[in-house]
N, C-alpha and C positions, 0 to 999 in steps of 0.2 A: 535369241530365245526371249520370248515373252515373259513378263512377271508372273511367278507362280501365284495362283489363287488360294492355295490351302494355309496361308498364313494370315494372321489379323495384323492390326497396327503394332501389337506388342512383339510382333515376330513369333507368335505362338500358333500351333495347328488349330484349324477351324474345318467345320463341314462346309463346303462351298454351297453359296445360296444359287439355286437353278431356278427359281421361281420365273425369271423373266426369260428361260431360254425357250426356243421353239422346239416343239414336239416333232420327232421325225422317227422314221422306220431305222433301227440301228442292229446290226449283226456284228458278233465278234467270234472269231474261233481261235482256240488255244491248242497247243500241243503239249503232250508229255509222254514218257515212255517209262517202262520196267524193264531192266535187264536182267535176267535171271538164268539158272542152270538150265540146259536142255531137259533134263529130267522134270523139272519143274513145269516148264511149258507143256511137256507131254502129258503130265498129269492133269492140268487146266484142261487142255484140248480133249482128252478123253473123259472129263467130268470125275476124276479120282482124287478130289482134294476133300478131306474130311467135313470142311465147314460147309460145302455146298457148291453151286455153280458159282464159280468166282467172277466172271463176267458178267453175269446177271445182276449180282450183287453189287459190283463196282459201277454198272449202269445207273441203279437206283441211287446209289450214293452220290455220283457225280451230279444227278439231276437235283438231289436233295440240297447238295452243297451249292449249287447256283442259286437256288431259292433262299437260301440262307446267308449268302455272302455280306450282306449289310449287317448281319448278327455278329460275323466274325471279324470283318476290317472295320476298325472304327470310324473312318471317314466316308464309307460308302453310303449311298442312298438306298432305302428300301424303294425298290421298283417292280412295276407290274412287267414280269417276265412273261412275254407270249409263246416262246419254245425253247426247249433244251434237247439237243441230240448229242449223245456220246457214241462214238465209233471206235471199235478196236481192229488193229490190223496186226498181223504177225509179220514180223522180219527174221529171216533166217529162222534158227531153232531155239532162240533164246530171248527175243525182245518182242514186248507188245507195246505197239504204238498205239497212243490214246488222241482222239480229235474231239473236242467239246465244242459245239456249236450253240450260242445262246442268242436269242432275238427278243427285241422288245419294240415298242411304239411309246416313246417317252422323251425326256428331257436331258437324260444323261445316258452315257453309253454303257455297255455290257461287258467290257473287257475284263474286268476284275471277277464279273460271275463265270466268264468262260475259263479264265485262269484257275479259279477255285474249283470248277467243275473237273477239269483235267487233272488238278493236283489231287483232290480226293479220291478220285477213281484210281490214280496209280497208288495211292496210300492205303486204299481198301484192298487190291492186288497183293500189296505188301503184307498187310494184316493177314488176309485169308491163307497166305502161303508160308509164312514167316516159320512155322514149325518145321517145315521142310527144307528151307533155304533163307537163313538170316542175312546172307551177302547180297542179296537183290540190291540193285541201284535203281533210284528214282531220277528221271529226270534225262536231258534238259526240259524245262516247262517254260513255254515262251508264247507271245501273241502271234499268229500267223497272220490275221486279217482282221481288220475292222472298217465297218462302212456307217455312214450316218453323222450327223451331227456337224457342229461349226468348224471343228478341225478337219474334217473330211475324212477321205479313206487313207488306210495304211495297209501295206502289203510287205510283209518280210521278204527279203531278197534271198 
């Protein structure tokens, strides 16, 4: 394993200097999910949640989260995001799968932005439905794929 670049000579955390890196097209895809009662899923599907359209709000929250990742995660760089897409897929009658795709043309990757987008979309679903289902479970959340940059492509097995 190569030496970690997030530590200075005093072994303290630092923001990595990316000023000499090459600009490339970069894409990251992250996954999360929300496990809930079938009744909760039915109410989301039928638009019968008192706070509004759950997936529409979660979609916007995920996009906003990707754009604000640098403000939430201390060592993340503010980067120009060129695209964010959040997709939802129902599994069985009680699971919502979340897939967040983030793109940029820049000098550092968007893995953290994709992971943040997926996580915040899941948290938003929980927030909007917690009054009827406090036992919902979030996750697992993980990186599915990333491309671009010096370290090359990654595909989760």
